[in-house]
N, C-alpha and C positions, 0 to 999 in steps of 0.2 A: 549356749550362745545363739542370739537371735540373727534371722537371715530376712528376706523379702524375697520372695521366690515366685515367679510365675506358675500356674497349676491349671489343669483340667480337672474338672469334679464331673461326674454323672449329670449328662444332658448339657455341658458347657457347648458353647457355640463359638467362643472365643477364651484365649487364656485370660486368666484372672491372677491379679497380685495379692498374695496372702502375707503376713508374717508370721513365720514357722520359728521352730526352736530346733537347733540341730545337735543333735548328740556329739559327747565327748570321743574322740577316736578309740577303738576298742585295738583287740588283737590283729597287727597287722593292717591295720588304718590308719588314713591320715586326714589331717585337717586342709582343706584346700581354700584359700580365697581366690576365686575366680577373677581375673581381670577381665575375659572376654569369651563369648558364647558364641558360636555359630547358628542360622537360622537355616534348618534341613529341611526339607520336604518331609521327612518321614515324622518329624514329631507332628505335624499339622495332620496327618494321619489318625492323630487321636482322636482330633475333632472332627474331621469329616466322616469318620465311620470305616476309611480303609483298613485300620489296624486296631485292633481289641486290646484292653487288657485293664489290669487292674484300677480304679480310679479310688478316693484322689490321689495325683502324681503329678510331682514335680519335672516338668520335663526339661530338654536339652540335654543332646550327648555329643557335642563338641563342645571343649571347653581347654581353655588355656588359663594357669594361674600362678601363684607361690604358695609351698606349702608351709602352713604357720604352727601346725603341732604334729607331732607322730606317736601313734600308740603303740604299746608293746610290743616286740618280735618285729618291727621294721628294721627291716638293713639296707635298705638300696637307697633311702630318700630320710633327709634330714631338712628341718626348717630353713628358709630362704632359699630351695630349689625351685629351679621355673621346671614345669612341667605342664605336658598335655597331656589328656585325659584320652584313653582309648574304648571307643563304644564297644569293644569286644575284651572283656577282662581275662589274662591268660595264667591259668593255675601253673603251666610248666610240668605238669605231672599226667595229664589223660591221657588217652591212647592218641587224640589229635594232636597234642602240642608236644608229645615226644616223636612225632613224625613229622614234624616242621608243618601242621597245618592247623597252629593256634587260632586261626580267625574262625575255626568249629568249636574252640574250646569248649568242653560241655558245663564250666562255670557261667556261662552266658543263657544257659536253661531258661532263667526266670528274669531278664532284662526286660520284657514289655510289662509285667508285674511291679518292678521297682522293689523286689525284696533283694536282701543280701543273701549269701550263703546260709546264714544262720535261721534264715525265713523272719528276719525282724526287718525293721524299718528304722531310717536315721532319719526321718523328719518327722515333727509332730506340732500340730498348733496347740491353744491355749487350753484348749478342753481335753487335750490328751488324743483325738483323733490323730492316726499316723498315714501320712502322706508316704508314697513309693519315690524313687529315684529314678526314673530311666535309664537303663543299661546300669542301672547302680552307679550312675554320675549325677543327674540334676542339673546340670549346669545353666537352667536359667534362674537361679539361685547364686547371690555372689559369695555364698561360706558354703560349703558342703563339707560330708564325713564321707571321704570312700577308699575302697582297698587301696593299697600299695600296689598289688596285681593291675588296677587300670590305670597306674599313672606313668608315665615316661619322662625320665629327666632330659632336659634338651640342653642345647648351649644356652648361656642367659642372655647374650646380646643380640639374639634373635628378638623381634617384638613380639609380644605376649598377642596383640590384636593380628598377626599375620600367621604367628606358628598355630593359631585355633585352627584354623583351616585344615591342619592334615590329622585331626581327630577321626575324622569321617569323607569328606567329601574328595579332598585330593588323593588317599590312597587308594579309595573303592574305586574311584575313576581311570586312575594311573593306572592299576592293578587289572583294573579290568581290561587293559589292552596288552598290557606287558607280562603281564601272568597267567592271567583266567585266558585271553585269546592269543597268546604268545605270540604276536604281531613282529615281526623280521625285517631287515631291510629287503627294500624293494616291494612290500606287501601293499596291497588294497584293502583298507578298514573302512568300514562305516559306520559312523555312530549317530544313531535316534535319539536326540534330544538334547538339547544346550544347555543345560542345568547345571547345578552343582557339583555332579559326577560326571556329565557329559561333556565338559569343556576339560575335565582331567583326564579322561581317556581320549580326547583329541591331541592333547599334551602327550600323554606317555607314548600315544601310535605314532605321532611325531619325532619324539627322541627314539624310538624303538630303529626310526630309519624307514617307515612305511613310505613308498614314493607317493601314492594318494591317499589321503585322509577326507573323507568325504562326511559333510554334517549335515544333518535333517533336521529342521526345527521350524516351526510355522512363522516365527518370530523374527522379524528383519534385526533388530538389538543383537539377539544371540547368533544370529548367523553372522552378522558383523565380528561378534567378539570372536567365533569360532575361527574367522580368517586372520584374526591377529594373534591367537595363539597355537596355530600348529595345521589348521586346516588348507587343503588344497583346493576344496569346490566346499560350495553350500547350498543346499536347495530347500525348499519350503514344503516339498511333500516326497513322500517315498517314491511315487510314481517318477517324478521328475530324476529324483535320485537315480533310480533302477535302469533308465535311459542313458545317464550319463555314464554311468559304472559300465554298461554293456559296450559303448564304445571306447571308454578308457582304455579296456583289458582284452580288448579284440574279441568280446563274446563269453571271456573264460568266467567272468564274476568275481566279486569280492574273495577276500582271504577270510576277511572278519566281519562280522557286523553285531553292532555292541549296544544291546539294548539298554538304555539308562535314562528312558523316561520317568516321568512321575508316576503313573500309575500304566502300568502293563495289559493290555490288551490282546484279544486274540488276532486282530489286525497286525501290530506291530508286529509281532512274532511270525506271520505269514511272509509280512514282507520282507523283515531280515533272513527267513529261511530261503525265500525265494532268488535277494539277491548276492548270496554267496555262491561259487561253484564248484568244482569237485573238490572233495578234502576241505570243505570250509569249515568253518566253525562259529556257531552264534552263540553269545555271551549274555545271559539274562541276569542284570544287576538292578534293574527297578522295580518297584515292589507293588505288589496288587493285594485284593482280599484274600487271605490264606483260602478261602471256599470257592474263589473262582478257578476255574480250569481254564488257561488262556491256551495251552501248548496244542495245536491242532494241526498237524503237516501231514505229509503225504510219507508214509514209513517205507513205501516201494522207491522213493526217490531219496530217503534218506541213506537207506541199504545200497542201492545201486551207484550211488554217489559220495557215500561215505561221509556224509555232513554229520557234524557234530553240534548238538545242543547241549548249554551246561549253564549252571548258575554261579553265581561267584558271590560271595559274602566277604565284606572288605576288602574287594580286589583281589581275593585268595592270597593276602598278603599277610605280614607274621610283625603285629603292632610293636613289638619292643625291637624289634630290627628293623625293620623297613620305614616305620615313622621320622629314626634318623637320621637314614640315607636319605629322604625326601628333604629333609631340613637341610640337610650339606648341600643338596644340589640346586636347593632357593639360595643358600649360601654362595654358591659358586655360578649362581646367573643363568642354571640349566632350565629351572624349574619355576615359571612364574605364579606367584602368589598376591603381590601387591596388589598386581591387574583384576583380579578374583573379587575381592570384597567392594561392590560397587557401590555402597550403601553402610554407613555405621547408624545405629538405634541405641538410646538409652533402654533399660529396661522397661521403662513405663510406654515406651513407642514400641512394643514388640507386637502388637496386635497389628498396627501398620506396617510393620514388617512383612508380617507375612501376607497381609494385604496385595504388598506391593512384590512380595516372590510370586502368587498366585495369579496375577496378573502380568507376570513376565516383564517386570521394570528393574529387576535387579537378577543377577548371576549369582553371586553370592551375599547375603544380608550379615553384621557381624554385631552383636549386643555388645557394648564397651559399659561393664559396669560403674559405677560409680563416678561418671564423665560430669 
């Protein structure tokens, strides 16, 4: 089957649309027609050099669509099912899945290279050149063959253009606050970076009952959005936030600092570490170049005040369980999703979408295929 996909190749400075062939689904695989795909900063890191991986590769790791074909051995899905892709596949059997930490599933080891567990690829061009599928999904293609393990069946009445957001940004941000950060009622939580992940950390912290949810972002548009979706205070700089948090907590400091900026650097880590008080937790969810050492803090203060710095993948949630829970919260009105997708694009407008994302004009952009 043929499809048009947005890809990056060696030396790419933007995404390029190419016609590709999609393999038929093999054992444990399904063929999905993606209706919508989310624009996430992580995909763009393949172009700006923050993240590296094998090229050429079909980008896109947030996708929602409809199952069209199933391969042998598929037991949970059938044609016609509405699904959301999880950028973290879950095998259900490795050490991490077996202990309830499927966000760390061993099956995700080669997601940046776009290979499947058999070491092969599912996209090819007319010359037989092989294209990877980012996170074994490649949602910047209207059609893709993916693993059943990467797909979560959802309620069919939820619009796919909305459901797509729970494939990455929403659970990652929500879980950063509620699971990795452990926000409890009455806490003070500070969120650094109000993008597609940070805005959902704000929603999660507010839902968990935090007394104060403080957003830090240089862009007024994003600060305004934060205040609409659960933040109690919003500041342009870390210094302004630190001064106000000191006042709000009578000098105690924040309970959680959630780092959800697009590119993590040493300053934001230092700001986060300094703003939490005794027993405080810093959660690092934003990405950076793997070779960059961005965490430099006082070991003495970490020990004396029992501060914790931890990382979080997928918000430390479990995709097959928590994606459904989040969509049910949306269905009941407790989770705001419609407000997040501030702009929709066609696939041939994808580079404009990323330009808007980089310039801070949107919170979340969604590519709607075949509109």
